C-alpha positions in Angstrom: 9.4 22.6 -29.2 9.0 20.4 -26.1 11.7 18.0 -24.9 9.6 15.1 -26.2 9.4 16.8 -29.6 13.2 17.2 -29.8 14.0 13.5 -29.2 15.2 11.3 -32.0 14.0 8.2 -30.0 10.9 7.7 -28.0 11.6 7.4 -24.2 10.3 4.3 -22.5 10.2 3.8 -18.7 9.6 0.4 -17.2 8.5 0.6 -13.5 9.0 -2.4 -11.1 9.5 -2.9 -7.4 13.1 -4.1 -7.6 16.0 -3.9 -10.0 16.1 -7.8 -10.0 12.7 -7.8 -11.8 14.1 -5.4 -14.4 17.1 -7.5 -14.9 16.0 -11.1 -14.6 12.3 -11.0 -15.6 12.3 -8.1 -18.1 15.9 -8.0 -19.2 15.5 -9.7 -22.6 12.5 -7.6 -23.4 14.2 -4.3 -22.4 17.2 -5.1 -24.6 14.9 -5.9 -27.5 13.2 -2.5 -27.0 16.6 -0.8 -27.1 17.3 -2.7 -30.4 13.9 -1.6 -31.7 14.9 2.1 -31.3 13.6 3.1 -27.9 15.5 4.9 -25.2 14.8 2.6 -22.2 14.9 3.6 -18.6 14.2 1.3 -15.6 12.7 2.7 -12.4 12.8 0.6 -9.2 14.4 0.4 -5.8 18.2 0.4 -6.4 20.2 -2.8 -6.0 23.0 -4.9 -7.4 21.4 -5.4 -10.8 21.6 -1.8 -11.8 25.2 -2.1 -13.1 24.2 -4.9 -15.5 21.2 -3.0 -16.8 23.4 0.0 -17.6 25.9 -2.2 -19.3 23.1 -3.2 -21.7 22.2 0.4 -22.5 19.3 0.6 -20.0 19.5 3.6 -17.7 18.1 3.4 -14.2 16.4 5.9 -11.9 16.4 4.8 -8.3 13.1 4.9 -6.2 14.3 4.1 -2.7 10.8 4.1 -1.2 9.6 1.3 -3.5 9.4 -1.9 -1.4 7.3 -5.0 -1.3 6.3 -4.3 2.3 2.9 -3.0 3.4 4.1 0.4 4.7 1.8 3.3 4.0 4.4 6.0 4.8 6.9 4.3 2.4 4.2 4.1 -0.3 3.4 7.8 0.1 7.2 8.6 -0.3 7.2 6.3 -3.3 4.4 8.1 -5.0 6.2 11.4 -4.5 9.5 10.0 -5.8 7.8 8.5 -8.8 6.0 11.7 -9.7 9.2 13.7 -9.5 11.1 11.1 -11.5 8.4 11.0 -14.3 8.4 14.8 -14.4 12.2 14.8 -14.7 12.5 12.1 -17.3 9.2 13.1 -19.2 8.8 9.6 -20.8 6.7 9.1 -23.9 5.6 5.7 -22.6 5.3 4.4 -19.0 5.1 0.6 -18.7 4.2 -0.6 -15.2 4.6 -4.1 -13.6 3.9 -5.9 -10.3 1.0 -5.2 -8.0 2.1 -2.1 -6.2 4.0 -0.3 -8.9 1.2 -1.3 -11.3 -1.5 0.4 -9.3 0.5 3.4 -8.2 2.3 3.8 -11.5 -0.9 4.0 -13.6 -2.3 6.6 -11.3 0.8 8.8 -11.1 1.5 8.3 -14.9 -1.8 9.7 -15.9 -1.6 12.4 -13.2 1.6 13.7 -14.7 0.3 13.2 -18.3 2.5 10.6 -19.7 1.2 10.2 -23.3 0.9 6.4 -23.2 0.5 4.3 -20.0 0.8 0.5 -20.4 0.4 -2.0 -17.7 1.4 -5.7 -17.7 -0.9 -7.8 -15.5 1.5 -10.6 -14.4 -1.3 -12.2 -12.4 -4.1 -10.7 -10.4 -3.1 -10.9 -6.8 -6.5 -12.4 -6.0 -8.4 -15.2 -7.8 -12.2 -15.7 -8.2 -12.3 -18.5 -5.6 -10.5 -16.4 -2.9 -12.5 -15.1 0.0 -14.3 -11.9 -0.6 -12.2 -10.2 2.1 -9.1 -10.8 0.0 -10.6 -10.6 -3.4 -12.5 -7.3 -3.4 -9.8 -4.9 -2.2 -7.6 -6.3 -5.0 -10.4 -6.0 -7.5 -11.2 -2.5 -6.4 -7.6 -1.3 -6.8 -7.1 -3.0 -10.1 -10.5 -1.9 -11.4 -9.7 1.7 -10.7 -6.1 1.6 -11.9 -7.1 -0.4 -15.0 -9.3 2.4 -16.2 -6.4 4.8 -16.2 -4.0 2.8 -18.4 -4.3 3.0 -22.2 -3.5 -0.7 -22.6 -3.6 -3.7 -20.2 -1.3 -6.5 -21.4 -2.4 -9.6 -19.5 -0.2 -12.7 -19.2 -2.9 -15.1 -18.3 -6.0 -15.6 -20.4 -8.1 -16.4 -17.3 -7.3 -12.9 -16.0 -8.5 -11.4 -19.3 -12.0 -12.7 -18.5 -11.8 -11.5 -14.9 -10.8 -8.0 -16.0 -13.4 -7.7 -18.7 -16.4 -9.6 -17.2 -15.9 -9.1 -13.5 -14.1 -5.8 -13.2 -15.7 -4.4 -16.3 -12.6 -2.9 -17.8 -13.1 -1.7 -21.4 -12.5 -4.8 -23.5 -10.8 -2.7 -26.2 -8.0 -1.9 -23.7 -7.3 -5.5 -22.6 -5.0 -7.6 -24.6 -3.8 -11.2 -24.0 0.0 -11.0 -23.8 1.1 -14.5 -22.7 4.6 -15.0 -21.4 7.7 -16.4 -22.9 11.4 -17.3 -22.4 14.6 -17.4 -24.3 14.4 -20.8 -26.0 17.9 -20.6 -27.2 19.3 -20.1 -23.7 17.0 -22.8 -22.2 17.9 -25.6 -24.5 19.3 -28.8 -23.0 21.5 -29.3 -26.1 23.5 -26.3 -25.1 24.7 -27.6 -21.7 28.2 -29.0 -21.5 28.6 -32.6 -20.8 29.6 -33.2 -17.2 27.6 -30.2 -15.9 24.8 -32.3 -14.5 27.2 -34.6 -12.5 29.2 -31.6 -11.3 26.2 -29.7 -9.9 24.8 -32.9 -8.3 28.1 -33.5 -6.6 28.1 -29.9 -5.4 24.7 -30.4 -3.9 25.4 -33.8 -2.5 22.9 -35.7 -4.6 23.6 -39.4 -5.1 23.6 -41.2 -8.4 20.6 -43.3 -7.3 18.6 -40.3 -6.2 16.0 -38.3 -8.2 16.5 -34.6 -8.0 13.4 -32.4 -7.8 14.1 -28.7 -8.3 12.1 -25.7 -7.4 12.9 -22.0 -8.1 11.2 -19.6 -5.8 11.4 -16.9 -3.2 11.2 -18.5 0.2 7.7 -17.2 1.1 4.6 -19.0 2.1 2.5 -17.9 -0.9 4.9 -19.8 -3.2 3.8 -23.0 -1.4 7.2 -23.6 0.1 5.7 -24.9 3.4 3.6 -27.5 1.6 6.6 -28.4 -0.6 8.8 -29.0 2.5 6.1 -31.0 4.1 5.9 -33.2 1.0 9.7 -33.6 1.1 9.5 -34.6 4.7 6.8 -37.2 3.9 8.8 -38.7 1.1 12.0 -38.7 3.2 10.1 -40.7 5.9 9.0 -43.2 3.3 12.6 -43.6 2.1 11.6 -42.5 -1.4 14.9 -41.9 -3.3 14.2 -38.2 -3.8 16.1 -35.0 -2.9 14.6 -31.5 -3.2 16.8 -28.6 -4.2 15.4 -25.1 -3.6 16.9 -22.2 -5.6 15.9 -18.8 -4.5 16.4 -16.0 -2.0 14.8 -15.4 1.4 12.6 -12.4 0.7 13.0 -10.5 4.0 10.6 -7.8 2.8 7.6 -10.1 2.8 5.4 -10.8 5.9 5.2 -14.5 5.0 8.9 -15.2 4.7 10.0 -18.7 5.6 11.6 -18.7 9.1 15.0 -20.1 9.8 13.7 -23.0 11.9 11.7 -24.3 8.9 14.8 -24.1 6.8 16.9 -25.9 9.4 14.3 -28.7 9.8 14.1 -29.2 6.0 17.9 -29.4 5.7 17.8 -32.3 8.3 15.4 -34.0 5.9 17.9 -33.7 3.1 16.6 -30.5 1.4 19.3 -28.4 -0.2 18.9 -24.6 -0.2 21.2 -23.0 -2.8 20.2 -19.3 -2.4 20.1 -17.2 -5.6 21.9 -18.5 -8.6 22.5 -17.1 -12.1 23.2 -20.4 -13.9 19.7 -21.6 -14.2 20.0 -23.6 -17.4 22.7 -25.7 -15.7 20.5 -26.1 -12.6 17.6 -27.4 -14.7 20.0 -29.8 -16.5 21.0 -31.3 -13.1 17.4 -32.0 -12.2 15.1 -34.9 -13.0 11.8 -33.0 -12.5 10.5 -29.6 -11.5 8.1 -28.8 -8.7 6.0 -25.7 -7.9 3.4 -25.5 -5.1 2.5 -21.8 -5.5 -0.9 -20.5 -4.4 -1.1 -17.9 -7.2 0.7 -17.2 -10.4 0.3 -15.1 -13.6 2.2 -17.4 -15.9 5.2 -18.8 -14.1 8.5 -18.2 -15.9 10.5 -20.8 -13.9 8.0 -23.6 -14.9 8.3 -22.5 -18.5 12.1 -22.6 -18.3 12.0 -26.1 -16.7 9.6 -27.2 -19.5 11.9 -25.9 -22.2 14.8 -27.8 -20.5 12.8 -31.0 -20.9 11.7 -31.5 -17.3 8.4 -32.9 -16.3 6.6 -30.5 -13.9 4.5 -31.2 -10.8 2.5 -28.0 -10.1 -0.5 -26.8 -8.2 -3.8 -26.6 -10.2 -4.1 -22.8 -10.3 -4.4 -20.2 -12.9 -1.0 -19.8 -14.6 0.2 -23.3 -13.9 -2.7 -24.6 -15.9 -1.4 -22.7 -18.9 2.1 -24.1 -18.6 1.5 -27.7 -17.6 -0.6 -30.0 -19.7 -1.9 -32.3 -17.0 -1.0 -36.0 -17.8 1.0 -34.9 -20.8 3.9 -32.8 -19.7 3.4 -33.2 -15.9 0.9 -33.4 -13.1 -1.4 -30.9 -11.5 -2.3 -31.2 -7.8 -4.7 -29.4 -5.5 -3.4 -26.1 -4.0 -2.2 -26.2 -0.4 -2.4 -30.0 -0.3 1.0 -31.4 0.7 -0.3 -35.0 0.7 -1.4 -34.8 -2.9 1.8 -33.0 -3.8 3.9 -35.8 -2.2 1.9 -38.5 -4.1 2.5 -36.8 -7.5 6.2 -36.3 -6.8 6.5 -39.9 -5.6 4.8 -41.2 -8.7 7.2 -39.5 -11.0 10.2 -40.3 -8.8 9.5 -44.0 -9.0 8.4 -44.2 -12.7 11.4 -43.6 -14.9 9.4 -44.3 -18.1 6.7 -41.8 -17.3 9.2 -39.1 -16.4 10.9 -39.6 -19.8 7.6 -39.5 -21.6 6.6 -36.2 -19.9 10.1 -34.8 -20.5 9.9 -35.3 -24.2 6.4 -33.7 -24.4 7.5 -30.8 -22.3 10.3 -29.7 -24.6 7.9 -29.9 -27.6 5.3 -27.8 -25.8 7.8 -25.1 -24.9 9.0 -24.8 -28.5 5.4 -24.1 -29.7 4.0 -22.1 -26.8 6.7 -20.2 -24.8 8.8 -18.2 -27.3 9.5 -14.8 -25.7 9.7 -13.2 -29.2 5.9 -13.4 -29.4 5.6 -11.4 -26.1 8.1 -8.8 -27.4 6.2 -8.3 -30.7 2.8 -8.0 -28.8 4.3 -5.4 -26.5 5.9 -3.4 -29.4 2.5 -3.5 -31.1 1.0 -1.8 -28.0 3.8 0.9 -28.0 2.9 1.8 -31.6 -0.3 3.4 -30.2 2.0 6.3 -29.3 2.2 7.2 -33.0 -1.4 6.5 -33.7 -2.7 8.2 -30.5 -4.2 6.3 -27.5 -7.6 6.3 -29.1 -6.3 3.8 -31.6 -6.6 1.1 -29.0 -10.2 0.7 -29.9 -10.8 -2.9 -31.1 -13.5 -5.5 -31.3 -14.2 -6.6 -27.7 -14.0 -10.3 -28.7 -10.5 -9.8 -30.0 -9.3 -9.0 -26.5 -10.0 -12.6 -25.5 -8.2 -14.2 -28.4 -5.3 -12.0 -29.3 
C-alpha cells in the first residue's frame, strides 16, 4: 500500500509566495479545512507567520527561493525546491495561489503526479484593456498552466469570461469562487467603545477631520502614488481630510514606493502606520475607505471596510466593481486619475449625510455578498473531486459562468 493509501486523512498543500499570504489571506480557510478533516500543509518562503500557522495545526514547508522578484535563477531554484517538497510530502491535493506559485505550482504539481491540482485565480495579472505587450505574456502563461490544473477557482466573474472565451480553457474546469471575509470579526458592533477615539489620537487625527483609510502594500500598482497625489491636492485646498495608510513597504517589488515620496506625503499630513494586526479597530477609527489600485481580483480589504460600514472610494476596475456598488455603497473613479480620485474623496469628506447613507448600505451589502463560508464550501466541493476522480469535474459549460 502506498503512503497515500495508508493515510486516515487526505493531505492538502496550499502553495503561496509568502507565509503572510497563508496566514492573513488564507488562514480562516486553512483552519476550516483542518476542521473538515484534511491534513493541511502550507508551502511558501519562510517568515514570522509560520509559528502562528503551526499553532493552528497547519504545518509549513519552507521554500526559500520563492520570492515576488523577477529573478530567473531564483525561480529555477524554487521549481527544484517545490518538486522535492511535493515528492517528500506526497500530497493528495495541491492548491496553488498568486501569479508565480500559481503557474509554477500547476506545472510542477502535474509533473510529480499530484492526484488533484487546484488553482485559485485571485485576479489575472493583466486585463483585457492592458497593452498587448503586457497582456499576452500573462495570457500565454495562464493559458498553459490553466490546462494543467483539474479545477480553476476564479474569484472574479469577469476573469471567468476571460479564461473561457479568450484563453479557451475548458469551461468544465472553471468555477466562479468569489471571495469572502469573516463577517463576525468585521462587525462594527464588536468594537469596544472608545477604540475609535484612542486610535485617532494615536495617529494625530483631529475631531474635526475626516479619516480616509487605505490598506495596501506600498507599491505603485496599488495606486499609492495617485492616492498620495490626491491627498496633496486636498491638503492644498484645506479640505479637512487625513489619509492613513496601513501596510508594509514591499522591498521585493520593483515598483516599491521610495522614501522621498513617503517623506513628502508625511509633510502633507499622511500617516503611515506600517503593518498592523488590529484591522477591525483600524476600520472603526475611519470615516471612509479608499483604494486606487490598478488591478485586483476581488479586494479583501475593501470587503472588510464595507463590512465595517465604511463607504468606499475605489478605482473602476475588475474586482472593485464587484465590491463597490457605485452610487450606493461608494464611488468608482477612473484608474490612474488622481484628480478624479481627489474629487470623489472630497465629495464624501464634505457630505456627512451621503457618507452615512453609503455606510448603511455598505454593511447590508457585505452581509449578503461577502460571507467567507460560501468560499470555503465551494472550495471543499472542488476537493471532493479527489474521491470521485478528476474526470468528475465535467459540467455544463454555462454553469461555469454562474456557479
